[in-house]
TIMI-668845 format. One record per residue (C-alpha): residue number from 1; x, y, z. Coordinates in Angstrom, 1 decimal, always signed. Example, Ala and Ser with C-alpha at 12.3 -4.5 7.8 and 13.67 -1.06 7.14 Angstrom:
<fiti: 1 | X: +12.3 | Y: -4.5 | Z: +7.8>
<fiti: 2 | X: +13.7 | Y: -1.1 | Z: +7.1>
//
This chain:
<fiti: 1 | X: +187.1 | Y: +157.8 | Z: +160.8>
<fiti: 2 | X: +184.6 | Y: +158.5 | Z: +158.1>
<fiti: 3 | X: +180.8 | Y: +157.6 | Z: +158.3>
<fiti: 4 | X: +181.1 | Y: +154.9 | Z: +155.6>
<fiti: 5 | X: +183.9 | Y: +153.1 | Z: +157.4>
<fiti: 6 | X: +181.6 | Y: +152.8 | Z: +160.4>
<fiti: 7 | X: +178.8 | Y: +151.0 | Z: +158.4>
<fiti: 8 | X: +178.8 | Y: +147.2 | Z: +158.8>
<fiti: 9 | X: +177.7 | Y: +145.6 | Z: +155.5>
<fiti: 10 | X: +175.4 | Y: +142.6 | Z: +155.4>
<fiti: 11 | X: +176.7 | Y: +139.2 | Z: +154.5>
<fiti: 12 | X: +176.5 | Y: +138.8 | Z: +150.7>
<fiti: 13 | X: +175.2 | Y: +135.3 | Z: +150.9>
<fiti: 14 | X: +172.4 | Y: +136.5 | Z: +153.4>
<fiti: 15 | X: +171.6 | Y: +139.3 | Z: +150.9>
<fiti: 16 | X: +171.0 | Y: +136.9 | Z: +148.1>
<fiti: 17 | X: +169.3 | Y: +134.4 | Z: +150.4>
<fiti: 18 | X: +171.6 | Y: +131.4 | Z: +149.6>
<fiti: 19 | X: +174.1 | Y: +129.2 | Z: +151.5>
<fiti: 20 | X: +177.9 | Y: +129.6 | Z: +151.3>
<fiti: 21 | X: +178.0 | Y: +126.5 | Z: +149.2>
<fiti: 22 | X: +175.5 | Y: +127.8 | Z: +146.6>
<fiti: 23 | X: +176.6 | Y: +126.9 | Z: +143.0>
<fiti: 24 | X: +176.8 | Y: +129.6 | Z: +140.2>
<fiti: 25 | X: +173.3 | Y: +128.5 | Z: +138.9>
<fiti: 26 | X: +171.8 | Y: +128.9 | Z: +142.5>
<fiti: 27 | X: +173.4 | Y: +132.4 | Z: +142.7>
<fiti: 28 | X: +172.2 | Y: +133.4 | Z: +139.4>
<fiti: 29 | X: +168.7 | Y: +132.2 | Z: +140.0>
<fiti: 30 | X: +168.5 | Y: +134.0 | Z: +143.5>
<fiti: 31 | X: +169.8 | Y: +137.3 | Z: +142.0>
<fiti: 32 | X: +167.4 | Y: +137.2 | Z: +139.1>
<fiti: 33 | X: +164.5 | Y: +136.8 | Z: +141.5>
<fiti: 34 | X: +165.5 | Y: +139.6 | Z: +143.8>
<fiti: 35 | X: +166.5 | Y: +141.9 | Z: +141.0>
<fiti: 36 | X: +163.3 | Y: +141.6 | Z: +139.2>
<fiti: 37 | X: +161.4 | Y: +142.1 | Z: +142.5>
<fiti: 38 | X: +163.3 | Y: +145.3 | Z: +143.5>
<fiti: 39 | X: +164.2 | Y: +146.8 | Z: +140.1>
<fiti: 40 | X: +163.5 | Y: +150.6 | Z: +140.0>
<fiti: 41 | X: +161.4 | Y: +150.3 | Z: +136.8>
<fiti: 42 | X: +158.9 | Y: +148.1 | Z: +139.0>
<fiti: 43 | X: +159.2 | Y: +150.3 | Z: +141.9>
<fiti: 44 | X: +159.5 | Y: +154.0 | Z: +140.9>
<fiti: 45 | X: +160.3 | Y: +156.4 | Z: +143.8>
<fiti: 46 | X: +160.7 | Y: +153.5 | Z: +146.3>
<fiti: 47 | X: +164.0 | Y: +154.3 | Z: +147.9>
<fiti: 48 | X: +164.1 | Y: +151.0 | Z: +149.9>
<fiti: 49 | X: +163.7 | Y: +149.0 | Z: +146.9>
<fiti: 50 | X: +166.4 | Y: +150.8 | Z: +145.0>
<fiti: 51 | X: +168.8 | Y: +150.1 | Z: +147.9>
<fiti: 52 | X: +167.9 | Y: +146.5 | Z: +148.0>
<fiti: 53 | X: +168.4 | Y: +146.3 | Z: +144.3>
<fiti: 54 | X: +171.9 | Y: +148.0 | Z: +144.6>
<fiti: 55 | X: +172.8 | Y: +145.5 | Z: +147.5>
<fiti: 56 | X: +171.7 | Y: +142.4 | Z: +145.7>
<fiti: 57 | X: +173.6 | Y: +143.5 | Z: +142.5>
<fiti: 58 | X: +176.8 | Y: +144.3 | Z: +144.5>
<fiti: 59 | X: +176.6 | Y: +140.8 | Z: +146.1>
<fiti: 60 | X: +176.1 | Y: +139.0 | Z: +142.8>
<fiti: 61 | X: +178.9 | Y: +140.9 | Z: +141.2>
<fiti: 62 | X: +181.4 | Y: +139.7 | Z: +144.0>
<fiti: 63 | X: +180.1 | Y: +136.1 | Z: +144.4>
<fiti: 64 | X: +179.8 | Y: +135.5 | Z: +140.7>
<fiti: 65 | X: +183.5 | Y: +136.3 | Z: +140.2>
<fiti: 66 | X: +185.6 | Y: +133.2 | Z: +141.4>
<fiti: 67 | X: +188.4 | Y: +135.1 | Z: +142.6>
<fiti: 68 | X: +186.5 | Y: +137.7 | Z: +144.4>
<fiti: 69 | X: +184.3 | Y: +135.1 | Z: +145.9>
<fiti: 70 | X: +187.3 | Y: +133.2 | Z: +147.3>
<fiti: 71 | X: +188.9 | Y: +136.2 | Z: +148.7>
<fiti: 72 | X: +185.5 | Y: +137.3 | Z: +150.3>
<fiti: 73 | X: +184.9 | Y: +133.7 | Z: +151.8>
<fiti: 74 | X: +188.4 | Y: +133.9 | Z: +153.5>
<fiti: 75 | X: +188.6 | Y: +137.5 | Z: +154.6>
<fiti: 76 | X: +185.1 | Y: +138.9 | Z: +154.4>
<fiti: 77 | X: +184.4 | Y: +142.6 | Z: +153.3>
<fiti: 78 | X: +188.0 | Y: +143.5 | Z: +154.3>
<fiti: 79 | X: +189.3 | Y: +141.7 | Z: +151.3>
<fiti: 80 | X: +187.4 | Y: +143.8 | Z: +149.0>
<fiti: 81 | X: +188.7 | Y: +147.1 | Z: +150.5>
<fiti: 82 | X: +192.3 | Y: +145.7 | Z: +150.1>
<fiti: 83 | X: +191.6 | Y: +144.9 | Z: +146.4>
<fiti: 84 | X: +190.3 | Y: +148.4 | Z: +145.9>
<fiti: 85 | X: +186.5 | Y: +147.6 | Z: +145.5>
<fiti: 86 | X: +184.8 | Y: +151.0 | Z: +146.2>
<fiti: 87 | X: +181.4 | Y: +149.7 | Z: +147.0>
<fiti: 88 | X: +179.8 | Y: +150.5 | Z: +143.6>
<fiti: 89 | X: +178.0 | Y: +147.4 | Z: +142.5>
<fiti: 90 | X: +178.9 | Y: +148.0 | Z: +138.8>
<fiti: 91 | X: +182.2 | Y: +149.9 | Z: +138.9>
<fiti: 92 | X: +183.1 | Y: +151.3 | Z: +135.5>
<fiti: 93 | X: +181.0 | Y: +148.8 | Z: +133.8>
<fiti: 94 | X: +177.5 | Y: +149.5 | Z: +132.3>
<fiti: 95 | X: +174.6 | Y: +147.7 | Z: +134.1>
<fiti: 96 | X: +173.7 | Y: +146.1 | Z: +130.9>
<fiti: 97 | X: +177.1 | Y: +144.4 | Z: +130.7>
<fiti: 98 | X: +176.7 | Y: +142.9 | Z: +134.3>
<fiti: 99 | X: +173.2 | Y: +141.2 | Z: +134.1>
<fiti: 100 | X: +172.1 | Y: +141.6 | Z: +130.5>
<fiti: 101 | X: +172.2 | Y: +137.8 | Z: +130.1>
<fiti: 102 | X: +169.8 | Y: +137.5 | Z: +133.1>
<fiti: 103 | X: +167.1 | Y: +139.9 | Z: +132.0>
<fiti: 104 | X: +167.5 | Y: +139.5 | Z: +128.3>
<fiti: 105 | X: +164.8 | Y: +141.6 | Z: +126.7>
<fiti: 106 | X: +162.6 | Y: +142.0 | Z: +129.8>
<fiti: 107 | X: +163.8 | Y: +145.5 | Z: +130.3>
<fiti: 108 | X: +165.3 | Y: +146.0 | Z: +126.8>
<fiti: 109 | X: +168.7 | Y: +145.9 | Z: +128.4>
<fiti: 110 | X: +171.6 | Y: +144.0 | Z: +127.4>
<fiti: 111 | X: +175.4 | Y: +144.5 | Z: +126.9>
<fiti: 112 | X: +176.8 | Y: +145.2 | Z: +123.5>
<fiti: 113 | X: +174.9 | Y: +146.0 | Z: +120.2>
<fiti: 114 | X: +172.0 | Y: +143.8 | Z: +119.5>
<fiti: 115 | X: +171.0 | Y: +144.5 | Z: +115.9>
<fiti: 116 | X: +168.1 | Y: +142.7 | Z: +114.3>
<fiti: 117 | X: +169.0 | Y: +141.6 | Z: +110.9>
<fiti: 118 | X: +166.9 | Y: +143.2 | Z: +108.1>
<fiti: 119 | X: +167.3 | Y: +139.9 | Z: +105.9>
<fiti: 120 | X: +164.2 | Y: +137.9 | Z: +106.5>
<fiti: 121 | X: +163.2 | Y: +134.6 | Z: +105.0>
<fiti: 122 | X: +160.1 | Y: +134.7 | Z: +102.7>
<fiti: 123 | X: +156.7 | Y: +133.2 | Z: +104.0>
<fiti: 124 | X: +155.7 | Y: +129.7 | Z: +102.9>
<fiti: 125 | X: +152.6 | Y: +129.8 | Z: +100.6>
<fiti: 126 | X: +149.8 | Y: +127.3 | Z: +99.9>
<fiti: 127 | X: +147.6 | Y: +126.6 | Z: +96.7>
<fiti: 128 | X: +144.8 | Y: +124.2 | Z: +96.7>
<fiti: 129 | X: +144.4 | Y: +122.1 | Z: +93.4>
<fiti: 130 | X: +141.4 | Y: +120.2 | Z: +92.6>
<fiti: 131 | X: +141.9 | Y: +117.1 | Z: +90.4>
<fiti: 132 | X: +139.7 | Y: +114.3 | Z: +89.0>
<fiti: 133 | X: +139.7 | Y: +110.9 | Z: +90.6>
<fiti: 134 | X: +141.5 | Y: +109.3 | Z: +87.5>
<fiti: 135 | X: +144.3 | Y: +112.0 | Z: +87.6>
<fiti: 136 | X: +144.9 | Y: +111.1 | Z: +91.3>
<fiti: 137 | X: +145.1 | Y: +107.3 | Z: +90.2>
<fiti: 138 | X: +147.4 | Y: +107.7 | Z: +87.2>
<fiti: 139 | X: +149.1 | Y: +111.1 | Z: +87.8>
<fiti: 140 | X: +149.2 | Y: +114.3 | Z: +85.8>
<fiti: 141 | X: +151.3 | Y: +117.2 | Z: +84.5>
<fiti: 142 | X: +149.6 | Y: +120.6 | Z: +84.8>
<fiti: 143 | X: +150.3 | Y: +124.2 | Z: +85.2>
<fiti: 144 | X: +149.1 | Y: +126.3 | Z: +88.1>
<fiti: 145 | X: +149.0 | Y: +130.1 | Z: +88.3>
<fiti: 146 | X: +149.8 | Y: +131.4 | Z: +91.7>
<fiti: 147 | X: +150.2 | Y: +134.9 | Z: +93.4>
<fiti: 148 | X: +153.2 | Y: +135.4 | Z: +95.4>
<fiti: 149 | X: +155.6 | Y: +138.2 | Z: +96.6>
<fiti: 150 | X: +158.7 | Y: +138.6 | Z: +94.3>
<fiti: 151 | X: +161.6 | Y: +140.9 | Z: +94.5>
<fiti: 152 | X: +161.0 | Y: +144.3 | Z: +93.0>
<fiti: 153 | X: +162.7 | Y: +144.8 | Z: +89.6>
<fiti: 154 | X: +162.9 | Y: +148.4 | Z: +89.7>
<fiti: 155 | X: +165.1 | Y: +148.4 | Z: +93.0>
<fiti: 156 | X: +166.4 | Y: +144.8 | Z: +92.7>
<fiti: 157 | X: +165.0 | Y: +144.0 | Z: +96.1>
<fiti: 158 | X: +166.9 | Y: +146.7 | Z: +98.0>
<fiti: 159 | X: +163.7 | Y: +148.8 | Z: +98.7>
<fiti: 160 | X: +165.4 | Y: +152.0 | Z: +97.8>
<fiti: 161 | X: +165.1 | Y: +154.2 | Z: +94.6>
<fiti: 162 | X: +168.8 | Y: +154.4 | Z: +94.1>
<fiti: 163 | X: +169.2 | Y: +150.6 | Z: +94.3>
<fiti: 164 | X: +172.1 | Y: +150.9 | Z: +96.8>
<fiti: 165 | X: +170.3 | Y: +149.6 | Z: +99.8>
<fiti: 166 | X: +169.3 | Y: +150.9 | Z: +103.2>
<fiti: 167 | X: +171.4 | Y: +153.7 | Z: +104.9>
<fiti: 168 | X: +172.7 | Y: +153.6 | Z: +108.5>
<fiti: 169 | X: +170.1 | Y: +155.0 | Z: +111.0>
<fiti: 170 | X: +170.9 | Y: +158.3 | Z: +112.3>
<fiti: 171 | X: +169.2 | Y: +157.8 | Z: +115.6>
<fiti: 172 | X: +171.4 | Y: +154.8 | Z: +116.7>
<fiti: 173 | X: +174.2 | Y: +155.3 | Z: +114.2>
<fiti: 174 | X: +173.7 | Y: +151.6 | Z: +113.2>
<fiti: 175 | X: +173.9 | Y: +149.9 | Z: +116.5>
<fiti: 176 | X: +170.2 | Y: +149.1 | Z: +116.7>
<fiti: 177 | X: +169.9 | Y: +150.4 | Z: +120.2>
<fiti: 178 | X: +169.8 | Y: +153.8 | Z: +121.8>
<fiti: 179 | X: +171.1 | Y: +154.4 | Z: +125.5>
<fiti: 180 | X: +170.0 | Y: +156.9 | Z: +128.0>
<fiti: 181 | X: +170.7 | Y: +157.5 | Z: +131.7>
<fiti: 182 | X: +168.2 | Y: +156.5 | Z: +134.5>
<fiti: 183 | X: +169.3 | Y: +157.2 | Z: +138.0>
<fiti: 184 | X: +172.6 | Y: +155.5 | Z: +138.6>
<fiti: 185 | X: +172.6 | Y: +153.2 | Z: +135.6>
<fiti: 186 | X: +172.1 | Y: +153.5 | Z: +131.9>
<fiti: 187 | X: +169.5 | Y: +151.5 | Z: +129.9>
<fiti: 188 | X: +169.7 | Y: +150.2 | Z: +126.3>
<fiti: 189 | X: +166.4 | Y: +150.1 | Z: +124.3>
<fiti: 190 | X: +165.6 | Y: +149.1 | Z: +120.8>
<fiti: 191 | X: +165.9 | Y: +152.0 | Z: +118.4>
<fiti: 192 | X: +162.4 | Y: +153.2 | Z: +117.3>
<fiti: 193 | X: +163.7 | Y: +154.6 | Z: +114.2>
<fiti: 194 | X: +164.9 | Y: +151.4 | Z: +112.7>
<fiti: 195 | X: +163.3 | Y: +148.8 | Z: +114.8>
<fiti: 196 | X: +166.6 | Y: +147.5 | Z: +116.0>
<fiti: 197 | X: +168.0 | Y: +146.8 | Z: +112.4>
<fiti: 198 | X: +170.5 | Y: +149.7 | Z: +112.5>
<fiti: 199 | X: +169.5 | Y: +150.8 | Z: +109.0>
<fiti: 200 | X: +166.6 | Y: +152.8 | Z: +107.5>
<fiti: 201 | X: +165.3 | Y: +153.3 | Z: +103.9>
<fiti: 202 | X: +165.5 | Y: +157.1 | Z: +103.4>
<fiti: 203 | X: +164.7 | Y: +157.0 | Z: +99.7>
<fiti: 204 | X: +162.2 | Y: +154.3 | Z: +99.3>
<fiti: 205 | X: +161.5 | Y: +152.7 | Z: +95.9>
<fiti: 206 | X: +158.2 | Y: +154.0 | Z: +94.3>
<fiti: 207 | X: +157.3 | Y: +150.6 | Z: +92.9>
<fiti: 208 | X: +157.4 | Y: +148.7 | Z: +96.1>
<fiti: 209 | X: +157.4 | Y: +151.6 | Z: +98.6>
<fiti: 210 | X: +160.5 | Y: +150.4 | Z: +100.4>
<fiti: 211 | X: +159.3 | Y: +146.8 | Z: +100.9>
<fiti: 212 | X: +161.7 | Y: +145.3 | Z: +98.3>
<fiti: 213 | X: +159.0 | Y: +143.0 | Z: +97.1>
<fiti: 214 | X: +155.8 | Y: +143.2 | Z: +94.9>
<fiti: 215 | X: +153.0 | Y: +140.9 | Z: +94.5>
<fiti: 216 | X: +152.9 | Y: +139.1 | Z: +91.1>
<fiti: 217 | X: +151.4 | Y: +136.1 | Z: +89.2>
<fiti: 218 | X: +153.6 | Y: +133.3 | Z: +88.6>
<fiti: 219 | X: +153.0 | Y: +130.1 | Z: +86.6>
<fiti: 220 | X: +154.6 | Y: +126.9 | Z: +87.9>
<fiti: 221 | X: +154.6 | Y: +123.4 | Z: +86.3>
<fiti: 222 | X: +153.2 | Y: +120.8 | Z: +88.8>
<fiti: 223 | X: +153.9 | Y: +117.1 | Z: +88.6>
<fiti: 224 | X: +151.2 | Y: +115.0 | Z: +90.2>
<fiti: 225 | X: +152.6 | Y: +111.5 | Z: +90.9>
<fiti: 226 | X: +150.4 | Y: +108.4 | Z: +90.3>
<fiti: 227 | X: +148.7 | Y: +107.2 | Z: +93.6>
<fiti: 228 | X: +148.2 | Y: +110.5 | Z: +95.3>
<fiti: 229 | X: +145.3 | Y: +110.9 | Z: +97.9>
<fiti: 230 | X: +143.0 | Y: +113.7 | Z: +99.0>
<fiti: 231 | X: +144.9 | Y: +116.1 | Z: +100.9>
<fiti: 232 | X: +148.4 | Y: +115.1 | Z: +99.6>
<fiti: 233 | X: +150.8 | Y: +118.0 | Z: +99.8>
<fiti: 234 | X: +153.5 | Y: +118.6 | Z: +97.2>
<fiti: 235 | X: +156.3 | Y: +120.9 | Z: +98.3>
<fiti: 236 | X: +158.2 | Y: +123.2 | Z: +96.0>
<fiti: 237 | X: +161.2 | Y: +124.6 | Z: +97.6>
<fiti: 238 | X: +161.9 | Y: +128.3 | Z: +97.0>
<fiti: 239 | X: +158.7 | Y: +128.8 | Z: +95.2>
<fiti: 240 | X: +156.9 | Y: +130.7 | Z: +98.0>
<fiti: 241 | X: +157.1 | Y: +134.4 | Z: +98.8>
<fiti: 242 | X: +160.5 | Y: +136.0 | Z: +98.2>
<fiti: 243 | X: +162.6 | Y: +137.0 | Z: +101.2>
<fiti: 244 | X: +163.1 | Y: +140.6 | Z: +102.2>
<fiti: 245 | X: +166.4 | Y: +142.4 | Z: +101.6>
<fiti: 246 | X: +168.1 | Y: +139.3 | Z: +100.1>
<fiti: 247 | X: +166.6 | Y: +136.7 | Z: +102.3>
<fiti: 248 | X: +165.8 | Y: +133.2 | Z: +100.9>
<fiti: 249 | X: +162.4 | Y: +132.6 | Z: +99.4>
<fiti: 250 | X: +159.8 | Y: +130.5 | Z: +101.3>
<fiti: 251 | X: +158.3 | Y: +127.2 | Z: +100.0>
<fiti: 252 | X: +155.2 | Y: +126.4 | Z: +98.0>
<fiti: 253 | X: +152.9 | Y: +123.7 | Z: +99.1>
<fiti: 254 | X: +150.4 | Y: +122.5 | Z: +96.5>
<fiti: 255 | X: +147.5 | Y: +120.7 | Z: +98.5>
<fiti: 256 | X: +145.5 | Y: +118.3 | Z: +96.3>
<fiti: 257 | X: +141.7 | Y: +117.8 | Z: +96.4>
<fiti: 258 | X: +140.3 | Y: +114.8 | Z: +94.7>
<fiti: 259 | X: +136.8 | Y: +114.7 | Z: +93.4>
<fiti: 260 | X: +134.9 | Y: +111.6 | Z: +94.1>
<fiti: 261 | X: +134.2 | Y: +109.0 | Z: +91.3>
<fiti: 262 | X: +130.7 | Y: +108.2 | Z: +90.3>
<fiti: 263 | X: +130.9 | Y: +104.5 | Z: +91.2>
<fiti: 264 | X: +134.5 | Y: +103.6 | Z: +92.4>
<fiti: 265 | X: +135.5 | Y: +104.1 | Z: +96.0>
<fiti: 266 | X: +139.0 | Y: +104.1 | Z: +97.3>
<fiti: 267 | X: +140.3 | Y: +102.1 | Z: +100.4>
<fiti: 268 | X: +144.0 | Y: +102.6 | Z: +100.5>
<fiti: 269 | X: +145.4 | Y: +101.3 | Z: +97.2>
<fiti: 270 | X: +142.3 | Y: +99.1 | Z: +96.6>
<fiti: 271 | X: +139.2 | Y: +100.3 | Z: +94.6>
<fiti: 272 | X: +135.7 | Y: +99.0 | Z: +95.4>
<fiti: 273 | X: +132.5 | Y: +98.9 | Z: +93.4>
<fiti: 274 | X: +129.1 | Y: +97.2 | Z: +93.3>
<fiti: 275 | X: +128.1 | Y: +95.0 | Z: +90.3>
<fiti: 276 | X: +124.4 | Y: +94.2 | Z: +89.9>
<fiti: 277 | X: +123.4 | Y: +90.8 | Z: +88.3>
<fiti: 278 | X: +120.2 | Y: +89.0 | Z: +87.7>
<fiti: 279 | X: +118.9 | Y: +86.0 | Z: +89.6>
<fiti: 280 | X: +119.4 | Y: +83.7 | Z: +86.6>
<fiti: 281 | X: +123.0 | Y: +84.9 | Z: +86.3>
<fiti: 282 | X: +123.7 | Y: +84.3 | Z: +89.8>
<fiti: 283 | X: +122.0 | Y: +80.9 | Z: +89.8>
<fiti: 284 | X: +123.3 | Y: +79.5 | Z: +86.5>
<fiti: 285 | X: +126.7 | Y: +81.5 | Z: +86.3>
<fiti: 286 | X: +127.7 | Y: +84.0 | Z: +83.7>
<fiti: 287 | X: +130.5 | Y: +85.9 | Z: +82.1>
<fiti: 288 | X: +129.9 | Y: +89.6 | Z: +82.4>
<fiti: 289 | X: +132.0 | Y: +92.7 | Z: +81.3>
<fiti: 290 | X: +133.3 | Y: +94.8 | Z: +84.1>
<fiti: 291 | X: +134.4 | Y: +98.4 | Z: +83.5>
<fiti: 292 | X: +137.6 | Y: +99.4 | Z: +85.2>
<fiti: 293 | X: +139.7 | Y: +102.5 | Z: +85.2>
<fiti: 294 | X: +142.0 | Y: +100.7 | Z: +82.7>
<fiti: 295 | X: +139.2 | Y: +99.6 | Z: +80.3>
<fiti: 296 | X: +136.8 | Y: +96.7 | Z: +80.1>
<fiti: 297 | X: +137.6 | Y: +93.3 | Z: +81.6>
<fiti: 298 | X: +135.8 | Y: +90.0 | Z: +81.6>
<fiti: 299 | X: +134.6 | Y: +88.6 | Z: +84.9>
<fiti: 300 | X: +133.4 | Y: +85.1 | Z: +85.3>
<fiti: 301 | X: +130.4 | Y: +84.6 | Z: +87.7>
<fiti: 302 | X: +130.3 | Y: +81.0 | Z: +89.0>
<fiti: 303 | X: +126.8 | Y: +79.4 | Z: +89.3>
<fiti: 304 | X: +125.3 | Y: +79.7 | Z: +92.8>
<fiti: 305 | X: +126.9 | Y: +83.1 | Z: +93.4>
<fiti: 306 | X: +125.4 | Y: +84.8 | Z: +96.4>
<fiti: 307 | X: +124.4 | Y: +88.5 | Z: +96.8>
<fiti: 308 | X: +127.2 | Y: +90.3 | Z: +98.7>
<fiti: 309 | X: +130.0 | Y: +88.0 | Z: +97.5>
<fiti: 310 | X: +133.3 | Y: +89.7 | Z: +96.5>
<fiti: 311 | X: +135.6 | Y: +89.2 | Z: +93.5>
<fiti: 312 | X: +139.0 | Y: +90.4 | Z: +93.5>
<fiti: 313 | X: +140.7 | Y: +91.6 | Z: +90.2>
<fiti: 314 | X: +144.4 | Y: +91.8 | Z: +90.8>
<fiti: 315 | X: +146.4 | Y: +94.9 | Z: +89.7>
<fiti: 316 | X: +143.5 | Y: +96.9 | Z: +88.8>
<fiti: 317 | X: +143.6 | Y: +99.3 | Z: +91.8>
<fiti: 318 | X: +145.6 | Y: +102.3 | Z: +92.6>
<fiti: 319 | X: +149.5 | Y: +102.5 | Z: +92.0>
<fiti: 320 | X: +151.5 | Y: +102.6 | Z: +95.3>
<fiti: 321 | X: +152.9 | Y: +106.2 | Z: +95.6>
<fiti: 322 | X: +156.5 | Y: +106.4 | Z: +94.7>
<fiti: 323 | X: +156.7 | Y: +102.6 | Z: +94.5>
<fiti: 324 | X: +156.1 | Y: +99.7 | Z: +92.3>
<fiti: 325 | X: +152.9 | Y: +97.7 | Z: +92.0>
<fiti: 326 | X: +149.1 | Y: +98.5 | Z: +92.3>
<fiti: 327 | X: +146.3 | Y: +97.6 | Z: +94.5>
<fiti: 328 | X: +143.3 | Y: +95.5 | Z: +93.5>
<fiti: 329 | X: +139.8 | Y: +96.1 | Z: +92.4>
<fiti: 330 | X: +137.2 | Y: +94.4 | Z: +94.5>
<fiti: 331 | X: +133.7 | Y: +94.0 | Z: +92.8>
<fiti: 332 | X: +130.9 | Y: +93.0 | Z: +95.2>
<fiti: 333 | X: +128.0 | Y: +91.2 | Z: +93.6>
<fiti: 334 | X: +124.4 | Y: +92.4 | Z: +94.1>
<fiti: 335 | X: +121.7 | Y: +90.2 | Z: +93.0>
<fiti: 336 | X: +118.8 | Y: +92.3 | Z: +91.7>
<fiti: 337 | X: +115.3 | Y: +90.9 | Z: +92.3>
<fiti: 338 | X: +113.0 | Y: +91.7 | Z: +89.3>
<fiti: 339 | X: +110.0 | Y: +94.0 | Z: +90.3>
<fiti: 340 | X: +108.0 | Y: +94.0 | Z: +87.1>
<fiti: 341 | X: +107.1 | Y: +90.5 | Z: +85.7>
<fiti: 342 | X: +104.7 | Y: +89.4 | Z: +83.1>
<fiti: 343 | X: +102.3 | Y: +86.5 | Z: +83.4>
<fiti: 344 | X: +104.5 | Y: +84.1 | Z: +81.6>
<fiti: 345 | X: +107.5 | Y: +85.1 | Z: +83.7>
<fiti: 346 | X: +105.5 | Y: +84.6 | Z: +87.0>
<fiti: 347 | X: +104.3 | Y: +81.2 | Z: +85.9>
<fiti: 348 | X: +107.9 | Y: +80.0 | Z: +85.2>
<fiti: 349 | X: +109.1 | Y: +81.4 | Z: +88.6>
<fiti: 350 | X: +106.2 | Y: +79.5 | Z: +90.3>
<fiti: 351 | X: +107.2 | Y: +76.2 | Z: +88.7>
<fiti: 352 | X: +110.8 | Y: +76.8 | Z: +89.7>
<fiti: 353 | X: +109.7 | Y: +77.7 | Z: +93.3>
<fiti: 354 | X: +108.1 | Y: +74.2 | Z: +93.5>
<fiti: 355 | X: +111.4 | Y: +72.5 | Z: +92.6>
<fiti: 356 | X: +113.7 | Y: +74.8 | Z: +94.7>
<fiti: 357 | X: +113.1 | Y: +74.6 | Z: +98.5>
<fiti: 358 | X: +114.8 | Y: +77.0 | Z: +101.0>
<fiti: 359 | X: +114.3 | Y: +76.6 | Z: +104.7>
<fiti: 360 | X: +113.0 | Y: +79.9 | Z: +106.2>
<fiti: 361 | X: +114.5 | Y: +79.5 | Z: +109.6>
<fiti: 362 | X: +116.4 | Y: +82.1 | Z: +111.5>
<fiti: 363 | X: +120.3 | Y: +81.5 | Z: +111.0>
<fiti: 364 | X: +123.1 | Y: +83.3 | Z: +112.8>
<fiti: 365 | X: +125.2 | Y: +85.8 | Z: +110.8>
<fiti: 366 | X: +128.9 | Y: +84.8 | Z: +110.4>
<fiti: 367 | X: +131.5 | Y: +86.8 | Z: +112.0>
<fiti: 368 | X: +132.8 | Y: +88.2 | Z: +108.6>
<fiti: 369 | X: +129.4 | Y: +89.6 | Z: +107.7>
<fiti: 370 | X: +129.2 | Y: +91.3 | Z: +111.2>
<fiti: 371 | X: +132.6 | Y: +92.8 | Z: +110.7>
<fiti: 372 | X: +131.6 | Y: +94.1 | Z: +107.2>
<fiti: 373 | X: +128.5 | Y: +95.6 | Z: +108.5>
<fiti: 374 | X: +130.5 | Y: +97.4 | Z: +111.3>
<fiti: 375 | X: +132.6 | Y: +99.0 | Z: +109.0>
<fiti: 376 | X: +130.3 | Y: +99.7 | Z: +106.1>
//
């Protein structure tokens, strides 16, 4: 009897540290943990770790196969000898084919060819555009000059001087990976010659140096809708940087910056302004001319108007973006107290003061006034 026949192998479930009722996911998780812990790349020169790695790999190969697991559960290791299993945890398979799905790119392993596509989508670009307050309210058509990456005209975006595109990488023969033997298994790594794409540019275009793109100025028509605000983004699909090697272009985002107005302030779709009037106008009433973004309008000030009183002019605010209708213009009245009076004016005011009496006792502010002050 040979030496190998006298060796009593450990139970596969104990090797992986799971119960006999473990699910496929539990088996995979246990194997992943042990394989990462005892992988030869992490334990160079450690014979014990290498043996543990082989053992857990063998156990996982058997238990992850439903037929082999059923036979093992019934007959133990004897079932594997009867089925011709020779104790090699990988058989004729490559190690990457067995657990490449578990490790992914951690050790740059994996079954099959994993080529990285050379085709790449272009980058999204941004351009800040400053506009006037009135242009944001009413909209505008304008032209904007931007700089972006465009497909090279000399090589038609191929990156090669011949215009026929890249050639097959001589290092990996187009597979995107190279394999080499390490101990008892082989490892696949990303090809350093082509970066995993499987192709190389052996005769780069002189104009773009093999990039397939060059930076150029481009003029685009920008349509600013009525009612935009500061910070509004307008997206132009496909107007960003060109993609590489035939990839789709990115998008262009126009970001609007609105200059403030000299006396109008915006609150949503409403406009606000302050209108100074004299004391006689406030006391006796008047009709004044109010300047709006649409032109002059007449505003009637009733007698007895108080400083701080609001007047709303319907439909003279900002248009609703991409909708019908407009906001309002809210004019707040400010009664100006004269500071330079001649003798005759002072005498008239004294006479008026004898007939108009105001109680100078403290009064509580209304709730509305408190709210206004809080938000002002």
